[in-house]
PDB file of N, H, CA, C and O in Angstrom:
ATOM      1  N   PHE A   1    -237.959  11.696 141.442  1.00  0.00           N
ATOM      2  CA  PHE A   1    -237.334  12.123 142.635  1.00  0.00           C
ATOM      3  C   PHE A   1    -236.885  13.631 142.647  1.00  0.00           C
ATOM      4  O   PHE A   1    -236.741  14.323 141.639  1.00  0.00           O
ATOM      5  N   PRO A   2    -236.681  14.042 143.986  1.00  0.00           N
ATOM      6  CA  PRO A   2    -236.625  15.584 144.034  1.00  0.00           C
ATOM      7  C   PRO A   2    -235.572  16.173 143.335  1.00  0.00           C
ATOM      8  O   PRO A   2    -234.486  15.594 143.352  1.00  0.00           O
ATOM      9  N   SER A   3    -235.693  17.191 142.742  1.00  0.00           N
ATOM     10  H   SER A   3    -236.575  17.661 142.729  1.00  0.00           H
ATOM     11  CA  SER A   3    -234.860  18.047 141.787  1.00  0.00           C
ATOM     12  C   SER A   3    -234.081  19.123 142.790  1.00  0.00           C
ATOM     13  O   SER A   3    -234.730  19.816 143.573  1.00  0.00           O
ATOM     14  N   HIS A   4    -232.858  19.189 142.709  1.00  0.00           N
ATOM     15  H   HIS A   4    -232.331  18.626 142.073  1.00  0.00           H
ATOM     16  CA  HIS A   4    -232.072  20.301 143.415  1.00  0.00           C
ATOM     17  C   HIS A   4    -231.813  21.561 142.382  1.00  0.00           C
ATOM     18  O   HIS A   4    -231.471  21.334 141.221  1.00  0.00           O
ATOM     19  N   ASP A   5    -231.988  22.841 142.853  1.00  0.00           N
ATOM     20  H   ASP A   5    -232.265  23.025 143.795  1.00  0.00           H
ATOM     21  CA  ASP A   5    -231.256  23.950 142.476  1.00  0.00           C
ATOM     22  C   ASP A   5    -229.823  24.059 142.524  1.00  0.00           C
ATOM     23  O   ASP A   5    -229.396  24.112 143.677  1.00  0.00           O
ATOM     24  N   ILE A   6    -229.085  24.101 141.759  1.00  0.00           N
ATOM     25  H   ILE A   6    -229.432  24.059 140.822  1.00  0.00           H
ATOM     26  CA  ILE A   6    -227.735  24.627 141.788  1.00  0.00           C
ATOM     27  C   ILE A   6    -227.652  25.946 141.314  1.00  0.00           C
ATOM     28  O   ILE A   6    -227.554  26.255 140.127  1.00  0.00           O
ATOM     29  N   ASP A   7    -227.698  26.792 142.366  1.00  0.00           N
ATOM     30  H   ASP A   7    -227.778  26.541 143.330  1.00  0.00           H
ATOM     31  CA  ASP A   7    -227.476  28.292 142.016  1.00  0.00           C
ATOM     32  C   ASP A   7    -226.754  29.124 142.977  1.00  0.00           C
ATOM     33  O   ASP A   7    -227.055  30.276 143.290  1.00  0.00           O
ATOM     34  N   ALA A   8    -225.633  28.334 143.478  1.00  0.00           N
ATOM     35  H   ALA A   8    -225.389  27.398 143.223  1.00  0.00           H
ATOM     36  CA  ALA A   8    -224.726  29.188 144.188  1.00  0.00           C
ATOM     37  C   ALA A   8    -223.486  28.212 144.195  1.00  0.00           C
ATOM     38  O   ALA A   8    -223.648  27.009 143.987  1.00  0.00           O
ATOM     39  N   ALA A   9    -222.311  28.729 144.425  1.00  0.00           N
ATOM     40  H   ALA A   9    -222.179  29.706 144.594  1.00  0.00           H
ATOM     41  CA  ALA A   9    -221.052  28.152 144.283  1.00  0.00           C
ATOM     42  C   ALA A   9    -221.093  26.982 145.717  1.00  0.00           C
ATOM     43  O   ALA A   9    -220.573  25.871 145.613  1.00  0.00           O
ATOM     44  N   SER A  10    -221.580  27.306 146.626  1.00  0.00           N
ATOM     45  H   SER A  10    -222.002  28.208 146.710  1.00  0.00           H
ATOM     46  CA  SER A  10    -221.578  26.392 147.700  1.00  0.00           C
ATOM     47  C   SER A  10    -222.486  25.278 147.501  1.00  0.00           C
ATOM     48  O   SER A  10    -222.340  24.273 148.196  1.00  0.00           O
ATOM     49  N   ASP A  11    -223.516  25.348 146.526  1.00  0.00           N
ATOM     50  H   ASP A  11    -223.634  26.165 145.961  1.00  0.00           H
ATOM     51  CA  ASP A  11    -224.352  24.022 146.321  1.00  0.00           C
ATOM     52  C   ASP A  11    -223.488  22.721 145.734  1.00  0.00           C
ATOM     53  O   ASP A  11    -222.503  22.774 144.997  1.00  0.00           O
ATOM     54  N   ASP A  12    -224.128  21.569 146.263  1.00  0.00           N
ATOM     55  H   ASP A  12    -224.928  21.526 146.861  1.00  0.00           H
ATOM     56  CA  ASP A  12    -223.479  20.336 145.714  1.00  0.00           C
ATOM     57  C   ASP A  12    -224.510  19.839 144.759  1.00  0.00           C
ATOM     58  O   ASP A  12    -225.702  20.141 144.815  1.00  0.00           O
ATOM     59  N   LEU A  13    -223.948  19.038 143.863  1.00  0.00           N
ATOM     60  H   LEU A  13    -222.979  18.793 143.817  1.00  0.00           H
ATOM     61  CA  LEU A  13    -224.775  18.214 143.095  1.00  0.00           C
ATOM     62  C   LEU A  13    -225.381  17.003 143.896  1.00  0.00           C
ATOM     63  O   LEU A  13    -224.645  16.437 144.705  1.00  0.00           O
ATOM     64  N   ASP A  14    -226.667  16.571 143.726  1.00  0.00           N
ATOM     65  H   ASP A  14    -227.265  17.031 143.070  1.00  0.00           H
ATOM     66  CA  ASP A  14    -227.076  15.372 144.302  1.00  0.00           C
ATOM     67  C   ASP A  14    -226.857  13.795 143.694  1.00  0.00           C
ATOM     68  O   ASP A  14    -227.643  12.848 143.700  1.00  0.00           O
ATOM     69  N   PHE A  15    -225.649  13.884 143.236  1.00  0.00           N
ATOM     70  H   PHE A  15    -225.010  14.653 143.230  1.00  0.00           H
ATOM     71  CA  PHE A  15    -225.005  12.734 142.460  1.00  0.00           C
ATOM     72  C   PHE A  15    -223.779  12.275 143.496  1.00  0.00           C
ATOM     73  O   PHE A  15    -223.252  13.062 144.283  1.00  0.00           O
ATOM     74  N   PRO A  16    -223.408  10.842 143.361  1.00  0.00           N
ATOM     75  CA  PRO A  16    -222.334  10.320 143.861  1.00  0.00           C
ATOM     76  C   PRO A  16    -221.204  11.124 143.436  1.00  0.00           C
ATOM     77  O   PRO A  16    -221.503  11.699 142.389  1.00  0.00           O
ATOM     78  N   GLN A  17    -219.977  11.409 143.836  1.00  0.00           N
ATOM     79  H   GLN A  17    -219.734  10.941 144.686  1.00  0.00           H
ATOM     80  CA  GLN A  17    -218.940  12.143 143.358  1.00  0.00           C
ATOM     81  C   GLN A  17    -218.351  11.450 142.241  1.00  0.00           C
ATOM     82  O   GLN A  17    -217.940  12.157 141.321  1.00  0.00           O
ATOM     83  N   TYR A  18    -218.237  10.262 142.154  1.00  0.00           N
ATOM     84  H   TYR A  18    -218.570   9.688 142.902  1.00  0.00           H
ATOM     85  CA  TYR A  18    -217.914   9.598 140.828  1.00  0.00           C
ATOM     86  C   TYR A  18    -218.682   9.944 139.445  1.00  0.00           C
ATOM     87  O   TYR A  18    -218.286   9.838 138.284  1.00  0.00           O
ATOM     88  N   TRP A  19    -219.847  10.370 139.939  1.00  0.00           N
ATOM     89  H   TRP A  19    -220.169  10.457 140.882  1.00  0.00           H
ATOM     90  CA  TRP A  19    -220.432  11.216 138.631  1.00  0.00           C
ATOM     91  C   TRP A  19    -220.337  12.573 138.103  1.00  0.00           C
ATOM     92  O   TRP A  19    -220.722  13.025 137.025  1.00  0.00           O
ATOM     93  N   TYR A  20    -219.664  13.205 139.219  1.00  0.00           N
ATOM     94  H   TYR A  20    -219.351  12.838 140.094  1.00  0.00           H
ATOM     95  CA  TYR A  20    -219.520  14.799 138.671  1.00  0.00           C
ATOM     96  C   TYR A  20    -218.939  15.076 137.416  1.00  0.00           C
ATOM     97  O   TYR A  20    -219.468  15.920 136.693  1.00  0.00           O
ATOM     98  N   GLU A  21    -217.753  14.379 137.003  1.00  0.00           N
ATOM     99  H   GLU A  21    -217.323  13.693 137.590  1.00  0.00           H
ATOM    100  CA  GLU A  21    -217.332  14.540 135.615  1.00  0.00           C
ATOM    101  C   GLU A  21    -218.044  14.333 134.542  1.00  0.00           C
ATOM    102  O   GLU A  21    -218.050  15.003 133.509  1.00  0.00           O
ATOM    103  N   ALA A  22    -218.772  13.196 134.852  1.00  0.00           N
ATOM    104  H   ALA A  22    -218.767  12.652 135.691  1.00  0.00           H
ATOM    105  CA  ALA A  22    -219.559  12.857 133.579  1.00  0.00           C
ATOM    106  C   ALA A  22    -220.776  14.002 133.548  1.00  0.00           C
ATOM    107  O   ALA A  22    -221.173  14.391 132.450  1.00  0.00           O
ATOM    108  N   VAL A  23    -221.312  14.490 134.681  1.00  0.00           N
ATOM    109  H   VAL A  23    -220.989  14.174 135.573  1.00  0.00           H
ATOM    110  CA  VAL A  23    -222.347  15.497 134.689  1.00  0.00           C
ATOM    111  C   VAL A  23    -221.743  16.846 133.912  1.00  0.00           C
ATOM    112  O   VAL A  23    -222.438  17.589 133.218  1.00  0.00           O
ATOM    113  N   ILE A  24    -220.570  16.990 134.115  1.00  0.00           N
ATOM    114  H   ILE A  24    -220.005  16.387 134.678  1.00  0.00           H
ATOM    115  CA  ILE A  24    -219.704  18.063 133.694  1.00  0.00           C
ATOM    116  C   ILE A  24    -219.541  18.056 132.193  1.00  0.00           C
ATOM    117  O   ILE A  24    -219.831  19.006 131.467  1.00  0.00           O
ATOM    118  N   TYR A  25    -219.036  16.863 131.783  1.00  0.00           N
ATOM    119  H   TYR A  25    -218.801  16.091 132.373  1.00  0.00           H
ATOM    120  CA  TYR A  25    -218.857  16.692 130.434  1.00  0.00           C
ATOM    121  C   TYR A  25    -220.181  16.600 129.706  1.00  0.00           C
ATOM    122  O   TYR A  25    -220.124  17.052 128.563  1.00  0.00           O
ATOM    123  N   GLY A  26    -221.070  16.243 129.988  1.00  0.00           N
ATOM    124  H   GLY A  26    -221.116  15.876 130.917  1.00  0.00           H
ATOM    125  CA  GLY A  26    -222.487  16.263 129.621  1.00  0.00           C
ATOM    126  C   GLY A  26    -223.045  17.805 129.465  1.00  0.00           C
ATOM    127  O   GLY A  26    -223.593  18.154 128.420  1.00  0.00           O
ATOM    128  N   LEU A  27    -222.911  18.491 130.311  1.00  0.00           N
ATOM    129  H   LEU A  27    -222.466  18.207 131.161  1.00  0.00           H
ATOM    130  CA  LEU A  27    -223.231  19.908 130.216  1.00  0.00           C
ATOM    131  C   LEU A  27    -222.311  20.623 129.222  1.00  0.00           C
ATOM    132  O   LEU A  27    -222.823  21.494 128.519  1.00  0.00           O
ATOM    133  N   ALA A  28    -220.898  20.327 129.076  1.00  0.00           N
ATOM    134  H   ALA A  28    -220.482  19.619 129.647  1.00  0.00           H
ATOM    135  CA  ALA A  28    -219.958  20.698 128.134  1.00  0.00           C
ATOM    136  C   ALA A  28    -220.658  20.573 126.860  1.00  0.00           C
ATOM    137  O   ALA A  28    -220.690  21.602 126.184  1.00  0.00           O
ATOM    138  N   ILE A  29    -221.250  19.487 126.365  1.00  0.00           N
ATOM    139  H   ILE A  29    -221.224  18.651 126.913  1.00  0.00           H
ATOM    140  CA  ILE A  29    -221.574  18.822 125.335  1.00  0.00           C
ATOM    141  C   ILE A  29    -222.823  19.758 124.770  1.00  0.00           C
ATOM    142  O   ILE A  29    -222.994  20.212 123.639  1.00  0.00           O
ATOM    143  N   ARG A  30    -223.535  19.866 125.821  1.00  0.00           N
ATOM    144  H   ARG A  30    -223.396  19.497 126.740  1.00  0.00           H
ATOM    145  CA  ARG A  30    -224.788  20.792 125.485  1.00  0.00           C
ATOM    146  C   ARG A  30    -224.637  22.200 125.335  1.00  0.00           C
ATOM    147  O   ARG A  30    -225.493  22.793 124.679  1.00  0.00           O
ATOM    148  N   LEU A  31    -223.578  22.906 125.895  1.00  0.00           N
ATOM    149  H   LEU A  31    -222.883  22.424 126.428  1.00  0.00           H
ATOM    150  CA  LEU A  31    -223.174  24.381 125.768  1.00  0.00           C
ATOM    151  C   LEU A  31    -222.258  24.535 124.776  1.00  0.00           C
ATOM    152  O   LEU A  31    -222.160  25.653 124.270  1.00  0.00           O
ATOM    153  N   ALA A  32    -221.600  23.693 124.410  1.00  0.00           N
ATOM    154  H   ALA A  32    -221.679  22.785 124.821  1.00  0.00           H
ATOM    155  CA  ALA A  32    -220.580  23.759 123.132  1.00  0.00           C
ATOM    156  C   ALA A  32    -221.042  24.538 121.822  1.00  0.00           C
ATOM    157  O   ALA A  32    -220.370  25.460 121.361  1.00  0.00           O
ATOM    158  N   PRO A  33    -222.077  24.161 121.331  1.00  0.00           N
ATOM    159  CA  PRO A  33    -222.640  25.074 119.951  1.00  0.00           C
ATOM    160  C   PRO A  33    -222.836  26.408 120.380  1.00  0.00           C
ATOM    161  O   PRO A  33    -222.383  27.314 119.680  1.00  0.00           O
ATOM    162  N   GLU A  34    -223.494  26.684 121.514  1.00  0.00           N
ATOM    163  H   GLU A  34    -223.861  25.948 122.082  1.00  0.00           H
ATOM    164  CA  GLU A  34    -223.696  28.030 122.064  1.00  0.00           C
ATOM    165  C   GLU A  34    -222.773  28.888 121.852  1.00  0.00           C
ATOM    166  O   GLU A  34    -222.890  29.907 121.171  1.00  0.00           O
ATOM    167  N   PHE A  35    -221.464  28.385 122.630  1.00  0.00           N
ATOM    168  H   PHE A  35    -221.369  27.557 123.184  1.00  0.00           H
ATOM    169  CA  PHE A  35    -220.475  29.114 122.827  1.00  0.00           C
ATOM    170  C   PHE A  35    -219.391  28.835 121.425  1.00  0.00           C
ATOM    171  O   PHE A  35    -218.209  29.165 121.525  1.00  0.00           O
ATOM    172  N   GLY A  36    -219.852  28.288 120.312  1.00  0.00           N
ATOM    173  H   GLY A  36    -220.812  28.020 120.231  1.00  0.00           H
ATOM    174  CA  GLY A  36    -219.195  28.398 119.085  1.00  0.00           C
ATOM    175  C   GLY A  36    -217.986  27.633 119.147  1.00  0.00           C
ATOM    176  O   GLY A  36    -217.003  27.919 118.464  1.00  0.00           O
ATOM    177  N   TYR A  37    -218.028  26.660 119.952  1.00  0.00           N
ATOM    178  H   TYR A  37    -218.827  26.427 120.506  1.00  0.00           H
ATOM    179  CA  TYR A  37    -217.050  25.403 119.904  1.00  0.00           C
ATOM    180  C   TYR A  37    -216.950  24.573 118.530  1.00  0.00           C
ATOM    181  O   TYR A  37    -217.938  23.883 118.277  1.00  0.00           O
ATOM    182  N   PRO A  38    -216.102  24.555 117.793  1.00  0.00           N
ATOM    183  CA  PRO A  38    -215.787  24.069 116.435  1.00  0.00           C
ATOM    184  C   PRO A  38    -216.399  22.358 116.643  1.00  0.00           C
ATOM    185  O   PRO A  38    -216.153  21.579 117.563  1.00  0.00           O
ATOM    186  N   LEU A  39    -217.166  22.180 115.555  1.00  0.00           N
ATOM    187  H   LEU A  39    -217.365  22.813 114.807  1.00  0.00           H
ATOM    188  CA  LEU A  39    -217.731  20.698 115.425  1.00  0.00           C
ATOM    189  C   LEU A  39    -216.650  19.670 115.528  1.00  0.00           C
ATOM    190  O   LEU A  39    -216.892  18.632 116.145  1.00  0.00           O
ATOM    191  N   GLN A  40    -215.660  19.835 115.064  1.00  0.00           N
ATOM    192  H   GLN A  40    -215.464  20.678 114.564  1.00  0.00           H
ATOM    193  CA  GLN A  40    -214.620  18.751 115.076  1.00  0.00           C
ATOM    194  C   GLN A  40    -214.155  18.634 116.444  1.00  0.00           C
ATOM    195  O   GLN A  40    -213.711  17.563 116.858  1.00  0.00           O
ATOM    196  N   ASP A  41    -214.231  19.703 117.196  1.00  0.00           N
ATOM    197  H   ASP A  41    -214.591  20.574 116.859  1.00  0.00           H
ATOM    198  CA  ASP A  41    -213.723  19.462 118.760  1.00  0.00           C
ATOM    199  C   ASP A  41    -214.999  18.919 119.561  1.00  0.00           C
ATOM    200  O   ASP A  41    -214.863  18.160 120.520  1.00  0.00           O
ATOM    201  N   ARG A  42    -216.130  19.317 119.148  1.00  0.00           N
ATOM    202  H   ARG A  42    -216.241  19.934 118.369  1.00  0.00           H
ATOM    203  CA  ARG A  42    -217.273  18.835 119.863  1.00  0.00           C
ATOM    204  C   ARG A  42    -217.452  17.285 119.649  1.00  0.00           C
ATOM    205  O   ARG A  42    -218.006  16.695 120.576  1.00  0.00           O
ATOM    206  N   MET A  43    -217.111  16.640 118.699  1.00  0.00           N
ATOM    207  H   MET A  43    -216.660  17.120 117.946  1.00  0.00           H
ATOM    208  CA  MET A  43    -216.852  15.307 118.320  1.00  0.00           C
ATOM    209  C   MET A  43    -215.923  14.543 119.534  1.00  0.00           C
ATOM    210  O   MET A  43    -216.262  13.620 120.275  1.00  0.00           O
ATOM    211  N   VAL A  44    -214.642  15.266 119.459  1.00  0.00           N
ATOM    212  H   VAL A  44    -214.367  16.016 118.857  1.00  0.00           H
ATOM    213  CA  VAL A  44    -213.903  14.586 120.479  1.00  0.00           C
ATOM    214  C   VAL A  44    -214.193  14.900 121.930  1.00  0.00           C
ATOM    215  O   VAL A  44    -213.952  14.094 122.830  1.00  0.00           O
ATOM    216  N   LEU A  45    -214.697  16.051 122.121  1.00  0.00           N
ATOM    217  H   LEU A  45    -214.893  16.705 121.391  1.00  0.00           H
ATOM    218  CA  LEU A  45    -215.481  16.134 123.578  1.00  0.00           C
ATOM    219  C   LEU A  45    -216.599  15.065 123.702  1.00  0.00           C
ATOM    220  O   LEU A  45    -216.722  14.487 124.782  1.00  0.00           O
ATOM    221  N   LYS A  46    -217.363  14.785 122.739  1.00  0.00           N
ATOM    222  H   LYS A  46    -217.263  15.254 121.862  1.00  0.00           H
ATOM    223  CA  LYS A  46    -218.577  13.703 122.904  1.00  0.00           C
ATOM    224  C   LYS A  46    -217.699  12.463 123.171  1.00  0.00           C
ATOM    225  O   LYS A  46    -217.963  11.763 124.149  1.00  0.00           O
ATOM    226  N   GLN A  47    -216.763  12.180 122.431  1.00  0.00           N
ATOM    227  H   GLN A  47    -216.548  12.749 121.637  1.00  0.00           H
ATOM    228  CA  GLN A  47    -216.215  10.849 122.641  1.00  0.00           C
ATOM    229  C   GLN A  47    -215.610  10.643 124.132  1.00  0.00           C
ATOM    230  O   GLN A  47    -215.725   9.605 124.783  1.00  0.00           O
ATOM    231  N   GLU A  48    -214.890  11.918 124.586  1.00  0.00           N
ATOM    232  H   GLU A  48    -214.796  12.761 124.056  1.00  0.00           H
ATOM    233  CA  GLU A  48    -214.488  11.865 126.040  1.00  0.00           C
ATOM    234  C   GLU A  48    -215.673  11.555 126.940  1.00  0.00           C
ATOM    235  O   GLU A  48    -215.640  10.722 127.846  1.00  0.00           O
ATOM    236  N   ALA A  49    -216.783  12.340 126.591  1.00  0.00           N
ATOM    237  H   ALA A  49    -216.810  13.016 125.855  1.00  0.00           H
ATOM    238  CA  ALA A  49    -217.915  12.432 127.706  1.00  0.00           C
ATOM    239  C   ALA A  49    -218.471  11.008 127.838  1.00  0.00           C
ATOM    240  O   ALA A  49    -218.799  10.533 128.926  1.00  0.00           O
ATOM    241  N   GLU A  50    -218.583  10.180 126.361  1.00  0.00           N
ATOM    242  H   GLU A  50    -218.316  10.566 125.478  1.00  0.00           H
ATOM    243  CA  GLU A  50    -219.029   8.973 126.493  1.00  0.00           C
ATOM    244  C   GLU A  50    -218.324   7.922 127.437  1.00  0.00           C
ATOM    245  O   GLU A  50    -218.942   7.145 128.165  1.00  0.00           O
ATOM    246  N   ALA A  51    -216.993   7.995 127.335  1.00  0.00           N
ATOM    247  H   ALA A  51    -216.490   8.626 126.744  1.00  0.00           H
ATOM    248  CA  ALA A  51    -215.974   7.362 127.761  1.00  0.00           C
ATOM    249  C   ALA A  51    -216.182   7.487 129.500  1.00  0.00           C
ATOM    250  O   ALA A  51    -216.400   6.541 130.257  1.00  0.00           O
ATOM    251  N   ILE A  52    -216.063   8.755 129.827  1.00  0.00           N
ATOM    252  H   ILE A  52    -215.886   9.523 129.212  1.00  0.00           H
ATOM    253  CA  ILE A  52    -216.181   9.075 131.124  1.00  0.00           C
ATOM    254  C   ILE A  52    -217.597   8.746 131.759  1.00  0.00           C
ATOM    255  O   ILE A  52    -217.680   8.420 132.943  1.00  0.00           O
ATOM    256  N   LYS A  53    -218.764   8.848 130.894  1.00  0.00           N
ATOM    257  H   LYS A  53    -218.697   9.113 129.932  1.00  0.00           H
ATOM    258  CA  LYS A  53    -220.035   8.136 131.598  1.00  0.00           C
ATOM    259  C   LYS A  53    -219.970   6.650 131.579  1.00  0.00           C
ATOM    260  O   LYS A  53    -220.525   6.112 132.536  1.00  0.00           O
ATOM    261  N   LYS A  54    -219.429   5.890 130.723  1.00  0.00           N
ATOM    262  H   LYS A  54    -218.979   6.328 129.945  1.00  0.00           H
ATOM    263  CA  LYS A  54    -219.315   4.696 130.950  1.00  0.00           C
ATOM    264  C   LYS A  54    -218.669   4.308 132.067  1.00  0.00           C
ATOM    265  O   LYS A  54    -219.151   3.331 132.641  1.00  0.00           O
ATOM    266  N   ARG A  55    -217.600   4.864 132.584  1.00  0.00           N
ATOM    267  H   ARG A  55    -217.208   5.658 132.118  1.00  0.00           H
ATOM    268  CA  ARG A  55    -216.725   4.841 133.675  1.00  0.00           C
ATOM    269  C   ARG A  55    -217.360   5.003 135.034  1.00  0.00           C
ATOM    270  O   ARG A  55    -217.035   4.384 136.047  1.00  0.00           O
ATOM    271  N   ALA A  56    -218.352   5.958 134.921  1.00  0.00           N
ATOM    272  H   ALA A  56    -218.615   6.461 134.097  1.00  0.00           H
ATOM    273  CA  ALA A  56    -219.180   6.321 135.952  1.00  0.00           C
ATOM    274  C   ALA A  56    -220.095   4.997 136.227  1.00  0.00           C
ATOM    275  O   ALA A  56    -220.154   4.322 137.254  1.00  0.00           O
ATOM    276  N   MET A  57    -220.767   4.839 135.034  1.00  0.00           N
ATOM    277  H   MET A  57    -220.719   5.388 134.199  1.00  0.00           H
ATOM    278  CA  MET A  57    -221.818   3.713 135.036  1.00  0.00           C
ATOM    279  C   MET A  57    -221.188   2.465 135.504  1.00  0.00           C
ATOM    280  O   MET A  57    -221.935   1.717 136.134  1.00  0.00           O
ATOM    281  N   ASP A  58    -220.100   2.124 135.347  1.00  0.00           N
ATOM    282  H   ASP A  58    -219.493   2.732 134.835  1.00  0.00           H
ATOM    283  CA  ASP A  58    -219.399   0.953 135.880  1.00  0.00           C
ATOM    284  C   ASP A  58    -218.588   0.982 137.212  1.00  0.00           C
ATOM    285  O   ASP A  58    -217.900   0.046 137.616  1.00  0.00           O
ATOM    286  N   PHE A  59    -218.745   2.088 137.791  1.00  0.00           N
ATOM    287  H   PHE A  59    -219.305   2.849 137.462  1.00  0.00           H
ATOM    288  CA  PHE A  59    -217.965   2.227 138.856  1.00  0.00           C
ATOM    289  C   PHE A  59    -218.658   1.435 140.162  1.00  0.00           C
ATOM    290  O   PHE A  59    -217.896   0.813 140.904  1.00  0.00           O
ATOM    291  N   ASP A  60    -219.819   1.449 140.395  1.00  0.00           N
ATOM    292  H   ASP A  60    -220.438   1.953 139.792  1.00  0.00           H
ATOM    293  CA  ASP A  60    -220.279   0.902 141.506  1.00  0.00           C
ATOM    294  C   ASP A  60    -221.647  -0.038 141.305  1.00  0.00           C
ATOM    295  O   ASP A  60    -222.789   0.393 141.145  1.00  0.00           O
ATOM    296  N   HIS A  61    -221.255  -1.344 141.352  1.00  0.00           N
ATOM    297  H   HIS A  61    -220.327  -1.694 141.481  1.00  0.00           H
ATOM    298  CA  HIS A  61    -222.221  -2.256 141.068  1.00  0.00           C
ATOM    299  C   HIS A  61    -222.486  -3.352 142.253  1.00  0.00           C
ATOM    300  O   HIS A  61    -221.768  -4.350 142.318  1.00  0.00           O
ATOM    301  N   ASP A  62    -223.388  -3.162 143.049  1.00  0.00           N
ATOM    302  H   ASP A  62    -223.971  -2.351 142.996  1.00  0.00           H
ATOM    303  CA  ASP A  62    -223.452  -3.931 144.197  1.00  0.00           C
ATOM    304  C   ASP A  62    -224.088  -5.376 143.757  1.00  0.00           C
ATOM    305  O   ASP A  62    -224.966  -5.587 142.921  1.00  0.00           O
ATOM    306  N   THR A  63    -223.370  -6.310 144.584  1.00  0.00           N
ATOM    307  H   THR A  63    -222.656  -6.138 145.264  1.00  0.00           H
ATOM    308  CA  THR A  63    -223.856  -7.738 143.870  1.00  0.00           C
ATOM    309  C   THR A  63    -224.448  -8.377 145.184  1.00  0.00           C
ATOM    310  O   THR A  63    -224.599  -9.597 145.251  1.00  0.00           O
ATOM    311  N   GLY A  64    -224.759  -7.599 146.153  1.00  0.00           N
ATOM    312  H   GLY A  64    -224.637  -6.608 146.098  1.00  0.00           H
ATOM    313  CA  GLY A  64    -225.418  -8.257 147.252  1.00  0.00           C
ATOM    314  C   GLY A  64    -227.015  -8.054 147.298  1.00  0.00           C
ATOM    315  O   GLY A  64    -227.442  -7.173 146.552  1.00  0.00           O
ATOM    316  N   SER A  65    -227.691  -8.562 147.862  1.00  0.00           N
ATOM    317  H   SER A  65    -227.344  -9.278 148.468  1.00  0.00           H
ATOM    318  CA  SER A  65    -229.068  -8.633 147.937  1.00  0.00           C
ATOM    319  C   SER A  65    -229.513  -7.723 149.085  1.00  0.00           C
ATOM    320  O   SER A  65    -228.759  -7.540 150.040  1.00  0.00           O
ATOM    321  N   ILE A  66    -230.817  -7.103 149.009  1.00  0.00           N
ATOM    322  H   ILE A  66    -231.429  -7.252 148.233  1.00  0.00           H
ATOM    323  CA  ILE A  66    -231.480  -6.424 150.178  1.00  0.00           C
ATOM    324  C   ILE A  66    -232.870  -7.035 150.211  1.00  0.00           C
ATOM    325  O   ILE A  66    -233.513  -7.285 149.191  1.00  0.00           O
ATOM    326  N   TYR A  67    -233.244  -7.232 151.304  1.00  0.00           N
ATOM    327  H   TYR A  67    -232.722  -7.028 152.133  1.00  0.00           H
ATOM    328  CA  TYR A  67    -234.473  -7.728 151.611  1.00  0.00           C
ATOM    329  C   TYR A  67    -235.194  -6.834 152.679  1.00  0.00           C
ATOM    330  O   TYR A  67    -234.655  -6.230 153.606  1.00  0.00           O
ATOM    331  N   PHE A  68    -236.602  -6.879 152.334  1.00  0.00           N
ATOM    332  H   PHE A  68    -237.039  -7.370 151.580  1.00  0.00           H
ATOM    333  CA  PHE A  68    -237.423  -5.962 153.058  1.00  0.00           C
ATOM    334  C   PHE A  68    -238.711  -6.611 153.659  1.00  0.00           C
ATOM    335  O   PHE A  68    -239.487  -7.226 152.927  1.00  0.00           O
ATOM    336  N   GLN A  69    -238.924  -6.471 154.963  1.00  0.00           N
ATOM    337  H   GLN A  69    -238.294  -5.971 155.557  1.00  0.00           H
ATOM    338  CA  GLN A  69    -240.125  -7.112 155.493  1.00  0.00           C
ATOM    339  C   GLN A  69    -240.797  -6.178 156.341  1.00  0.00           C
ATOM    340  O   GLN A  69    -240.220  -5.110 156.545  1.00  0.00           O
ATOM    341  N   PRO A  70    -241.791  -6.360 156.817  1.00  0.00           N
ATOM    342  CA  PRO A  70    -242.359  -5.569 157.716  1.00  0.00           C
ATOM    343  C   PRO A  70    -242.239  -6.074 159.088  1.00  0.00           C
ATOM    344  O   PRO A  70    -242.181  -7.261 159.406  1.00  0.00           O
ATOM    345  N   GLU A  71    -242.207  -5.066 159.865  1.00  0.00           N
ATOM    346  H   GLU A  71    -242.254  -4.101 159.607  1.00  0.00           H
ATOM    347  CA  GLU A  71    -241.917  -5.172 161.371  1.00  0.00           C
ATOM    348  C   GLU A  71    -243.174  -5.936 162.126  1.00  0.00           C
ATOM    349  O   GLU A  71    -244.329  -5.518 162.211  1.00  0.00           O
ATOM    350  N   ALA A  72    -242.719  -6.980 162.569  1.00  0.00           N
ATOM    351  H   ALA A  72    -241.781  -7.320 162.499  1.00  0.00           H
ATOM    352  CA  ALA A  72    -243.926  -7.682 163.379  1.00  0.00           C
ATOM    353  C   ALA A  72    -243.870  -7.095 164.787  1.00  0.00           C
ATOM    354  O   ALA A  72    -242.912  -7.090 165.560  1.00  0.00           O
ATOM    355  N   ARG A  73    -245.207  -6.555 164.972  1.00  0.00           N
ATOM    356  H   ARG A  73    -245.985  -6.559 164.344  1.00  0.00           H
ATOM    357  CA  ARG A  73    -245.406  -6.065 166.482  1.00  0.00           C
ATOM    358  C   ARG A  73    -246.567  -6.645 167.246  1.00  0.00           C
ATOM    359  O   ARG A  73    -246.770  -6.306 168.412  1.00  0.00           O
TER     360      ARG A  73
END
């Protein structure tokens, strides 16, 4: 799938809105060591991030079917 550069404050992530918090927490986990965030606090952050990611993954599960067929001309 195409990737998008997020290089301005006006750019939006190409994710459903319910994934934004999960993405933010995932980035926070990746950046925490670089910014000297203590290990114990990072472990708490990771637990929070996992819960938020699970909530996002459980958010939207379509139960219907979709069918594709060629157009008969």
